[in-house]
PDB file of N, CA, C and O in Angstrom:
ATOM      1  N   UNK A   1       0.930  -0.979  -0.272  1.00  0.00           N
ATOM      2  CA  UNK A   1      -0.156   0.028  -0.232  1.00  0.00           C
ATOM      3  C   UNK A   1       0.386   1.388   0.003  1.00  0.00           C
ATOM      4  O   UNK A   1       0.709   1.568   1.177  1.00  0.00           O
ATOM      5  N   UNK A   2       0.553   2.289  -0.709  1.00  0.00           N
ATOM      6  CA  UNK A   2       0.933   3.467  -0.662  1.00  0.00           C
ATOM      7  C   UNK A   2       0.040   4.434  -0.680  1.00  0.00           C
ATOM      8  O   UNK A   2      -1.130   4.705  -0.950  1.00  0.00           O
ATOM      9  N   UNK A   3       1.157   4.901  -0.245  1.00  0.00           N
ATOM     10  CA  UNK A   3      -0.804   7.168   0.074  1.00  0.00           C
ATOM     11  C   UNK A   3      -0.309   7.904  -1.206  1.00  0.00           C
ATOM     12  O   UNK A   3       0.837   8.175  -0.848  1.00  0.00           O
ATOM     13  N   UNK A   4      -0.386   8.217  -1.996  1.00  0.00           N
ATOM     14  CA  UNK A   4      -0.708   9.594  -2.242  1.00  0.00           C
ATOM     15  C   UNK A   4      -0.832  10.868  -2.246  1.00  0.00           C
ATOM     16  O   UNK A   4      -1.838  11.305  -2.806  1.00  0.00           O
ATOM     17  N   UNK A   5      -0.158  11.551  -1.820  1.00  0.00           N
ATOM     18  CA  UNK A   5      -0.671  12.869  -0.867  1.00  0.00           C
ATOM     19  C   UNK A   5      -0.418  13.784  -2.266  1.00  0.00           C
ATOM     20  O   UNK A   5       0.424  13.574  -3.139  1.00  0.00           O
ATOM     21  N   UNK A   6      -1.559  15.020  -2.188  1.00  0.00           N
ATOM     22  CA  UNK A   6      -1.673  15.708  -2.914  1.00  0.00           C
ATOM     23  C   UNK A   6      -1.541  18.128  -2.185  1.00  0.00           C
ATOM     24  O   UNK A   6      -2.074  18.736  -1.257  1.00  0.00           O
ATOM     25  N   UNK A   7      -1.235  18.260  -2.539  1.00  0.00           N
ATOM     26  CA  UNK A   7      -0.624  19.806  -1.790  1.00  0.00           C
ATOM     27  C   UNK A   7      -2.378  20.471  -1.767  1.00  0.00           C
ATOM     28  O   UNK A   7      -2.525  20.725  -2.963  1.00  0.00           O
ATOM     29  N   UNK A   8      -3.389  20.771  -1.241  1.00  0.00           N
ATOM     30  CA  UNK A   8      -4.285  21.291  -1.962  1.00  0.00           C
ATOM     31  C   UNK A   8      -4.006  23.672  -1.389  1.00  0.00           C
ATOM     32  O   UNK A   8      -4.323  24.740  -1.912  1.00  0.00           O
ATOM     33  N   UNK A   9      -3.427  23.320  -0.382  1.00  0.00           N
ATOM     34  CA  UNK A   9      -3.773  24.458   0.445  1.00  0.00           C
ATOM     35  C   UNK A   9      -2.359  25.259   0.361  1.00  0.00           C
ATOM     36  O   UNK A   9      -1.564  24.589  -0.298  1.00  0.00           O
ATOM     37  N   UNK A  10      -1.697  26.688   0.898  1.00  0.00           N
ATOM     38  CA  UNK A  10      -0.665  26.444   0.826  1.00  0.00           C
ATOM     39  C   UNK A  10      -0.320  27.031   2.411  1.00  0.00           C
ATOM     40  O   UNK A  10      -1.077  27.573   3.216  1.00  0.00           O
ATOM     41  N   UNK A  11       1.068  26.712   2.510  1.00  0.00           N
ATOM     42  CA  UNK A  11       1.660  26.835   3.688  1.00  0.00           C
ATOM     43  C   UNK A  11       1.791  27.647   4.396  1.00  0.00           C
ATOM     44  O   UNK A  11       2.085  27.555   5.588  1.00  0.00           O
ATOM     45  N   UNK A  12       1.427  29.363   3.255  1.00  0.00           N
ATOM     46  CA  UNK A  12       1.731  30.405   3.752  1.00  0.00           C
ATOM     47  C   UNK A  12       1.669  30.589   5.034  1.00  0.00           C
ATOM     48  O   UNK A  12       1.784  29.544   5.674  1.00  0.00           O
ATOM     49  N   UNK A  13       1.507  31.694   5.745  1.00  0.00           N
ATOM     50  CA  UNK A  13       0.809  32.174   6.586  1.00  0.00           C
ATOM     51  C   UNK A  13       0.994  31.063   8.120  1.00  0.00           C
ATOM     52  O   UNK A  13       0.753  31.623   9.189  1.00  0.00           O
ATOM     53  N   UNK A  14       1.389  29.626   8.169  1.00  0.00           N
ATOM     54  CA  UNK A  14       1.546  28.918   9.036  1.00  0.00           C
ATOM     55  C   UNK A  14       3.010  28.642   9.461  1.00  0.00           C
ATOM     56  O   UNK A  14       3.812  29.334   8.835  1.00  0.00           O
ATOM     57  N   UNK A  15       3.532  27.835  10.333  1.00  0.00           N
ATOM     58  CA  UNK A  15       4.151  27.281  11.416  1.00  0.00           C
ATOM     59  C   UNK A  15       5.522  27.106  10.447  1.00  0.00           C
ATOM     60  O   UNK A  15       5.551  26.865   9.241  1.00  0.00           O
ATOM     61  N   UNK A  16       6.750  27.326  11.463  1.00  0.00           N
ATOM     62  CA  UNK A  16       8.338  26.980  10.062  1.00  0.00           C
ATOM     63  C   UNK A  16       7.897  25.650  10.431  1.00  0.00           C
ATOM     64  O   UNK A  16       8.969  25.071  10.257  1.00  0.00           O
ATOM     65  N   UNK A  17       7.101  24.749  10.812  1.00  0.00           N
ATOM     66  CA  UNK A  17       7.921  23.294  11.252  1.00  0.00           C
ATOM     67  C   UNK A  17       6.015  22.761  10.114  1.00  0.00           C
ATOM     68  O   UNK A  17       5.420  21.907   9.457  1.00  0.00           O
ATOM     69  N   UNK A  18       6.002  23.476  10.422  1.00  0.00           N
ATOM     70  CA  UNK A  18       4.572  23.207   9.190  1.00  0.00           C
ATOM     71  C   UNK A  18       5.135  22.644   7.736  1.00  0.00           C
ATOM     72  O   UNK A  18       4.907  21.623   7.086  1.00  0.00           O
ATOM     73  N   UNK A  19       5.962  23.780   7.546  1.00  0.00           N
ATOM     74  CA  UNK A  19       6.350  24.518   6.094  1.00  0.00           C
ATOM     75  C   UNK A  19       8.123  23.146   5.552  1.00  0.00           C
ATOM     76  O   UNK A  19       8.765  22.693   4.604  1.00  0.00           O
ATOM     77  N   UNK A  20       8.020  23.154   6.844  1.00  0.00           N
ATOM     78  CA  UNK A  20       9.177  22.154   6.723  1.00  0.00           C
ATOM     79  C   UNK A  20       8.979  20.747   6.296  1.00  0.00           C
ATOM     80  O   UNK A  20       9.736  19.982   5.699  1.00  0.00           O
ATOM     81  N   UNK A  21       7.322  20.540   6.919  1.00  0.00           N
ATOM     82  CA  UNK A  21       6.893  18.963   6.924  1.00  0.00           C
ATOM     83  C   UNK A  21       6.572  18.732   4.889  1.00  0.00           C
ATOM     84  O   UNK A  21       6.821  17.923   3.995  1.00  0.00           O
ATOM     85  N   UNK A  22       5.963  19.907   5.071  1.00  0.00           N
ATOM     86  CA  UNK A  22       5.853  20.115   3.166  1.00  0.00           C
ATOM     87  C   UNK A  22       6.588  19.603   2.407  1.00  0.00           C
ATOM     88  O   UNK A  22       6.652  18.751   1.521  1.00  0.00           O
ATOM     89  N   UNK A  23       7.267  20.468   3.067  1.00  0.00           N
ATOM     90  CA  UNK A  23       9.739  20.298   2.097  1.00  0.00           C
ATOM     91  C   UNK A  23       9.700  19.338   1.862  1.00  0.00           C
ATOM     92  O   UNK A  23       9.837  18.709   0.813  1.00  0.00           O
ATOM     93  N   UNK A  24       9.321  18.879   3.732  1.00  0.00           N
ATOM     94  CA  UNK A  24       9.546  17.048   4.165  1.00  0.00           C
ATOM     95  C   UNK A  24       9.747  15.949   2.854  1.00  0.00           C
ATOM     96  O   UNK A  24      10.680  15.383   2.284  1.00  0.00           O
ATOM     97  N   UNK A  25       7.975  16.040   2.739  1.00  0.00           N
ATOM     98  CA  UNK A  25       7.211  16.029   1.994  1.00  0.00           C
ATOM     99  C   UNK A  25       7.683  15.441   0.339  1.00  0.00           C
ATOM    100  O   UNK A  25       6.964  14.676  -0.303  1.00  0.00           O
ATOM    101  N   UNK A  26       8.511  15.770   0.027  1.00  0.00           N
ATOM    102  CA  UNK A  26       8.425  16.434  -1.334  1.00  0.00           C
ATOM    103  C   UNK A  26       7.264  17.859  -2.492  1.00  0.00           C
ATOM    104  O   UNK A  26       7.082  18.350  -3.606  1.00  0.00           O
ATOM    105  N   UNK A  27       6.976  17.845  -1.500  1.00  0.00           N
ATOM    106  CA  UNK A  27       6.158  19.045  -1.572  1.00  0.00           C
ATOM    107  C   UNK A  27       5.777  20.204  -2.073  1.00  0.00           C
ATOM    108  O   UNK A  27       4.969  20.858  -1.413  1.00  0.00           O
ATOM    109  N   UNK A  28       6.490  20.977  -3.945  1.00  0.00           N
ATOM    110  CA  UNK A  28       7.111  21.895  -3.851  1.00  0.00           C
ATOM    111  C   UNK A  28       5.856  22.649  -4.173  1.00  0.00           C
ATOM    112  O   UNK A  28       5.922  23.463  -3.251  1.00  0.00           O
ATOM    113  N   UNK A  29       4.372  23.075  -5.047  1.00  0.00           N
ATOM    114  CA  UNK A  29       4.005  23.621  -5.194  1.00  0.00           C
ATOM    115  C   UNK A  29       2.330  22.790  -5.355  1.00  0.00           C
ATOM    116  O   UNK A  29       2.195  21.620  -5.713  1.00  0.00           O
ATOM    117  N   UNK A  30       1.230  23.698  -5.006  1.00  0.00           N
ATOM    118  CA  UNK A  30       0.217  23.314  -4.907  1.00  0.00           C
ATOM    119  C   UNK A  30      -0.369  22.044  -5.292  1.00  0.00           C
ATOM    120  O   UNK A  30      -0.051  21.072  -4.606  1.00  0.00           O
ATOM    121  N   UNK A  31      -1.124  21.881  -6.211  1.00  0.00           N
ATOM    122  CA  UNK A  31      -2.063  20.443  -6.467  1.00  0.00           C
ATOM    123  C   UNK A  31      -0.776  19.276  -6.472  1.00  0.00           C
ATOM    124  O   UNK A  31      -1.163  18.108  -6.460  1.00  0.00           O
ATOM    125  N   UNK A  32       0.878  19.527  -6.492  1.00  0.00           N
ATOM    126  CA  UNK A  32       1.453  18.194  -6.474  1.00  0.00           C
ATOM    127  C   UNK A  32       1.863  17.524  -5.455  1.00  0.00           C
ATOM    128  O   UNK A  32       2.485  17.607  -4.396  1.00  0.00           O
ATOM    129  N   UNK A  33       0.938  16.388  -6.581  1.00  0.00           N
ATOM    130  CA  UNK A  33       1.731  14.888  -5.071  1.00  0.00           C
ATOM    131  C   UNK A  33       2.480  14.704  -6.207  1.00  0.00           C
ATOM    132  O   UNK A  33       2.791  15.089  -7.334  1.00  0.00           O
ATOM    133  N   UNK A  34       2.668  13.503  -4.855  1.00  0.00           N
ATOM    134  CA  UNK A  34       3.482  13.042  -4.230  1.00  0.00           C
ATOM    135  C   UNK A  34       3.548  11.221  -4.209  1.00  0.00           C
ATOM    136  O   UNK A  34       3.527  10.769  -5.353  1.00  0.00           O
ATOM    137  N   UNK A  35       3.577  10.793  -3.768  1.00  0.00           N
ATOM    138  CA  UNK A  35       3.669   8.816  -3.930  1.00  0.00           C
ATOM    139  C   UNK A  35       4.910   8.345  -2.448  1.00  0.00           C
ATOM    140  O   UNK A  35       6.072   8.685  -2.227  1.00  0.00           O
ATOM    141  N   UNK A  36       4.258   7.737  -1.948  1.00  0.00           N
ATOM    142  CA  UNK A  36       5.424   7.893  -0.523  1.00  0.00           C
ATOM    143  C   UNK A  36       4.502   6.387   0.418  1.00  0.00           C
ATOM    144  O   UNK A  36       3.282   6.221   0.440  1.00  0.00           O
ATOM    145  N   UNK A  37       5.579   5.481   1.102  1.00  0.00           N
ATOM    146  CA  UNK A  37       4.912   4.239   1.399  1.00  0.00           C
ATOM    147  C   UNK A  37       3.911   4.266   2.086  1.00  0.00           C
ATOM    148  O   UNK A  37       3.015   5.052   1.776  1.00  0.00           O
ATOM    149  N   UNK A  38       3.778   3.460   3.161  1.00  0.00           N
ATOM    150  CA  UNK A  38       2.152   3.837   4.117  1.00  0.00           C
ATOM    151  C   UNK A  38       3.550   2.958   5.660  1.00  0.00           C
ATOM    152  O   UNK A  38       3.873   1.888   6.175  1.00  0.00           O
ATOM    153  N   UNK A  39       3.839   4.443   5.677  1.00  0.00           N
ATOM    154  CA  UNK A  39       4.171   3.844   6.823  1.00  0.00           C
ATOM    155  C   UNK A  39       3.985   4.869   8.238  1.00  0.00           C
ATOM    156  O   UNK A  39       3.577   5.988   7.928  1.00  0.00           O
ATOM    157  N   UNK A  40       4.205   4.681   9.645  1.00  0.00           N
ATOM    158  CA  UNK A  40       3.688   5.729  10.846  1.00  0.00           C
ATOM    159  C   UNK A  40       4.575   7.093  10.401  1.00  0.00           C
ATOM    160  O   UNK A  40       3.906   8.089  10.125  1.00  0.00           O
ATOM    161  N   UNK A  41       5.675   7.169  10.337  1.00  0.00           N
ATOM    162  CA  UNK A  41       6.322   8.274   9.701  1.00  0.00           C
ATOM    163  C   UNK A  41       5.696   9.053   9.089  1.00  0.00           C
ATOM    164  O   UNK A  41       5.214  10.071   9.585  1.00  0.00           O
ATOM    165  N   UNK A  42       5.556   8.596   7.489  1.00  0.00           N
ATOM    166  CA  UNK A  42       4.348   9.239   6.411  1.00  0.00           C
ATOM    167  C   UNK A  42       3.602   9.815   7.546  1.00  0.00           C
ATOM    168  O   UNK A  42       3.675  10.883   8.154  1.00  0.00           O
ATOM    169  N   UNK A  43       2.586   8.373   7.667  1.00  0.00           N
ATOM    170  CA  UNK A  43       1.259   9.224   8.195  1.00  0.00           C
ATOM    171  C   UNK A  43       1.791  10.047   9.134  1.00  0.00           C
ATOM    172  O   UNK A  43       1.898  11.221   8.780  1.00  0.00           O
ATOM    173  N   UNK A  44       2.246   9.703  10.501  1.00  0.00           N
ATOM    174  CA  UNK A  44       2.645  11.152  11.563  1.00  0.00           C
ATOM    175  C   UNK A  44       2.819  12.865  10.968  1.00  0.00           C
ATOM    176  O   UNK A  44       2.774  13.879  11.665  1.00  0.00           O
ATOM    177  N   UNK A  45       3.101  12.744   8.924  1.00  0.00           N
ATOM    178  CA  UNK A  45       3.922  13.871   8.742  1.00  0.00           C
ATOM    179  C   UNK A  45       2.016  14.271   8.341  1.00  0.00           C
ATOM    180  O   UNK A  45       1.173  15.042   8.800  1.00  0.00           O
ATOM    181  N   UNK A  46       2.044  13.687   7.726  1.00  0.00           N
ATOM    182  CA  UNK A  46       0.600  13.231   7.278  1.00  0.00           C
ATOM    183  C   UNK A  46      -0.185  14.346   8.339  1.00  0.00           C
ATOM    184  O   UNK A  46      -0.368  15.555   8.194  1.00  0.00           O
ATOM    185  N   UNK A  47      -0.521  13.542   9.320  1.00  0.00           N
ATOM    186  CA  UNK A  47      -1.174  13.491  10.406  1.00  0.00           C
ATOM    187  C   UNK A  47      -1.038  16.137  11.221  1.00  0.00           C
ATOM    188  O   UNK A  47      -1.803  17.034  11.574  1.00  0.00           O
ATOM    189  N   UNK A  48       0.367  15.908  11.017  1.00  0.00           N
ATOM    190  CA  UNK A  48       0.555  17.584  11.342  1.00  0.00           C
ATOM    191  C   UNK A  48       0.140  18.383  10.419  1.00  0.00           C
ATOM    192  O   UNK A  48       0.122  19.555  10.795  1.00  0.00           O
ATOM    193  N   UNK A  49      -0.391  18.113   8.764  1.00  0.00           N
ATOM    194  CA  UNK A  49      -0.455  19.068   8.355  1.00  0.00           C
ATOM    195  C   UNK A  49      -1.493  18.321   7.606  1.00  0.00           C
ATOM    196  O   UNK A  49      -0.946  17.864   6.602  1.00  0.00           O
ATOM    197  N   UNK A  50      -2.729  17.997   7.643  1.00  0.00           N
ATOM    198  CA  UNK A  50      -3.147  17.339   7.321  1.00  0.00           C
ATOM    199  C   UNK A  50      -4.699  19.064   6.890  1.00  0.00           C
ATOM    200  O   UNK A  50      -5.741  19.433   6.350  1.00  0.00           O
ATOM    201  N   UNK A  51      -4.235  19.182   7.220  1.00  0.00           N
ATOM    202  CA  UNK A  51      -5.268  20.649   6.489  1.00  0.00           C
ATOM    203  C   UNK A  51      -4.701  21.627   5.424  1.00  0.00           C
ATOM    204  O   UNK A  51      -4.922  22.755   4.984  1.00  0.00           O
ATOM    205  N   UNK A  52      -3.811  20.534   5.237  1.00  0.00           N
ATOM    206  CA  UNK A  52      -3.058  21.282   3.878  1.00  0.00           C
ATOM    207  C   UNK A  52      -2.979  20.821   3.436  1.00  0.00           C
ATOM    208  O   UNK A  52      -2.862  21.168   2.261  1.00  0.00           O
ATOM    209  N   UNK A  53      -2.927  18.950   3.913  1.00  0.00           N
ATOM    210  CA  UNK A  53      -3.072  18.078   2.201  1.00  0.00           C
ATOM    211  C   UNK A  53      -4.007  17.983   2.081  1.00  0.00           C
ATOM    212  O   UNK A  53      -4.849  18.824   2.397  1.00  0.00           O
ATOM    213  N   UNK A  54      -4.366  16.060   1.171  1.00  0.00           N
ATOM    214  CA  UNK A  54      -5.337  15.910   1.038  1.00  0.00           C
ATOM    215  C   UNK A  54      -4.774  14.563   0.746  1.00  0.00           C
ATOM    216  O   UNK A  54      -4.302  14.399  -0.379  1.00  0.00           O
ATOM    217  N   UNK A  55      -4.745  13.173   1.936  1.00  0.00           N
ATOM    218  CA  UNK A  55      -4.480  11.932   0.893  1.00  0.00           C
ATOM    219  C   UNK A  55      -5.554  10.882   0.394  1.00  0.00           C
ATOM    220  O   UNK A  55      -6.774  10.851   0.560  1.00  0.00           O
ATOM    221  N   UNK A  56      -4.985  10.321  -0.047  1.00  0.00           N
ATOM    222  CA  UNK A  56      -5.363   8.533  -1.347  1.00  0.00           C
ATOM    223  C   UNK A  56      -3.935   8.181  -0.438  1.00  0.00           C
ATOM    224  O   UNK A  56      -2.861   8.687  -0.114  1.00  0.00           O
ATOM    225  N   UNK A  57      -5.132   6.341  -0.205  1.00  0.00           N
ATOM    226  CA  UNK A  57      -4.599   5.311  -0.661  1.00  0.00           C
ATOM    227  C   UNK A  57      -4.485   4.686  -1.514  1.00  0.00           C
ATOM    228  O   UNK A  57      -5.307   4.716  -2.430  1.00  0.00           O
ATOM    229  N   UNK A  58      -2.918   3.512  -1.525  1.00  0.00           N
ATOM    230  CA  UNK A  58      -2.966   3.562  -4.257  1.00  0.00           C
ATOM    231  C   UNK A  58      -2.630   1.941  -3.786  1.00  0.00           C
ATOM    232  O   UNK A  58      -1.778   1.875  -2.899  1.00  0.00           O
ATOM    233  N   UNK A  59      -3.067   0.902  -4.159  1.00  0.00           N
ATOM    234  CA  UNK A  59      -2.443  -0.142  -4.244  1.00  0.00           C
ATOM    235  C   UNK A  59      -1.329  -0.172  -4.775  1.00  0.00           C
ATOM    236  O   UNK A  59      -0.871   0.596  -5.621  1.00  0.00           O
ATOM    237  N   UNK A  60      -0.783  -1.216  -4.209  1.00  0.00           N
ATOM    238  CA  UNK A  60       0.954  -1.076  -5.158  1.00  0.00           C
ATOM    239  C   UNK A  60       1.007  -1.481  -6.333  1.00  0.00           C
ATOM    240  O   UNK A  60       1.908  -1.328  -7.158  1.00  0.00           O
ATOM    241  N   UNK A  61       0.018  -2.014  -6.422  1.00  0.00           N
ATOM    242  CA  UNK A  61       0.734  -2.198  -8.587  1.00  0.00           C
ATOM    243  C   UNK A  61      -0.610  -0.814  -9.215  1.00  0.00           C
ATOM    244  O   UNK A  61      -1.174  -0.984 -10.295  1.00  0.00           O
ATOM    245  N   UNK A  62      -0.888   0.342  -8.401  1.00  0.00           N
ATOM    246  CA  UNK A  62      -1.093   1.393  -8.983  1.00  0.00           C
ATOM    247  C   UNK A  62      -0.162   2.251  -8.881  1.00  0.00           C
ATOM    248  O   UNK A  62      -0.479   3.435  -8.998  1.00  0.00           O
ATOM    249  N   UNK A  63       1.570   1.812  -8.577  1.00  0.00           N
ATOM    250  CA  UNK A  63       1.667   2.621  -8.298  1.00  0.00           C
ATOM    251  C   UNK A  63       2.933   2.408  -8.352  1.00  0.00           C
ATOM    252  O   UNK A  63       3.628   3.153  -7.661  1.00  0.00           O
ATOM    253  N   UNK A  64       3.626   1.330  -9.185  1.00  0.00           N
ATOM    254  CA  UNK A  64       4.402   0.735 -10.628  1.00  0.00           C
ATOM    255  C   UNK A  64       3.351   1.608 -11.704  1.00  0.00           C
ATOM    256  O   UNK A  64       3.701   2.676 -12.207  1.00  0.00           O
ATOM    257  N   UNK A  65       2.115   1.017 -11.944  1.00  0.00           N
ATOM    258  CA  UNK A  65       1.626   1.352 -13.581  1.00  0.00           C
ATOM    259  C   UNK A  65       2.014   3.696 -13.623  1.00  0.00           C
ATOM    260  O   UNK A  65       2.649   4.456 -14.354  1.00  0.00           O
ATOM    261  N   UNK A  66       1.082   3.849 -12.282  1.00  0.00           N
ATOM    262  CA  UNK A  66       1.646   5.862 -12.142  1.00  0.00           C
ATOM    263  C   UNK A  66       3.105   5.791 -12.812  1.00  0.00           C
ATOM    264  O   UNK A  66       3.017   6.330 -13.915  1.00  0.00           O
ATOM    265  N   UNK A  67       4.587   5.274 -12.544  1.00  0.00           N
ATOM    266  CA  UNK A  67       6.032   5.573 -12.014  1.00  0.00           C
ATOM    267  C   UNK A  67       5.786   5.443 -13.070  1.00  0.00           C
ATOM    268  O   UNK A  67       5.903   6.593 -13.493  1.00  0.00           O
ATOM    269  N   UNK A  68       5.231   4.249 -14.681  1.00  0.00           N
ATOM    270  CA  UNK A  68       5.589   3.765 -15.483  1.00  0.00           C
ATOM    271  C   UNK A  68       5.206   4.941 -16.434  1.00  0.00           C
ATOM    272  O   UNK A  68       5.914   5.300 -17.375  1.00  0.00           O
ATOM    273  N   UNK A  69       4.283   5.375 -16.169  1.00  0.00           N
ATOM    274  CA  UNK A  69       4.327   6.727 -17.019  1.00  0.00           C
ATOM    275  C   UNK A  69       4.193   8.019 -16.935  1.00  0.00           C
ATOM    276  O   UNK A  69       3.661   8.896 -17.615  1.00  0.00           O
ATOM    277  N   UNK A  70       4.741   7.964 -16.031  1.00  0.00           N
ATOM    278  CA  UNK A  70       5.796   9.709 -15.379  1.00  0.00           C
ATOM    279  C   UNK A  70       7.188   9.590 -16.604  1.00  0.00           C
ATOM    280  O   UNK A  70       7.673  10.332 -17.458  1.00  0.00           O
ATOM    281  N   UNK A  71       7.578   7.452 -15.799  1.00  0.00           N
ATOM    282  CA  UNK A  71       9.651   8.038 -17.147  1.00  0.00           C
ATOM    283  C   UNK A  71       8.411   7.874 -18.906  1.00  0.00           C
ATOM    284  O   UNK A  71       8.976   7.543 -19.948  1.00  0.00           O
ATOM    285  N   UNK A  72       7.394   8.053 -18.918  1.00  0.00           N
ATOM    286  CA  UNK A  72       7.389   7.301 -20.236  1.00  0.00           C
ATOM    287  C   UNK A  72       7.173   8.763 -21.035  1.00  0.00           C
ATOM    288  O   UNK A  72       7.088   8.788 -22.263  1.00  0.00           O
TER     289      UNK A  72
END
């Protein structure tokens, strides 16, 4: 299982710690999505910035298909 995390609100105006969490997840621009493994560390980061992101669970086979589409 993996998580698709999308930045839907700007971190401007929020604490530096929340901005660093957004950056640590690899999110730079609004509507940008990243795929991250589903583990307690990532879940904790997402919980801290849940007001800025949306999260979808994706199956592992969908992750490999999406990666193939991105690199093509």
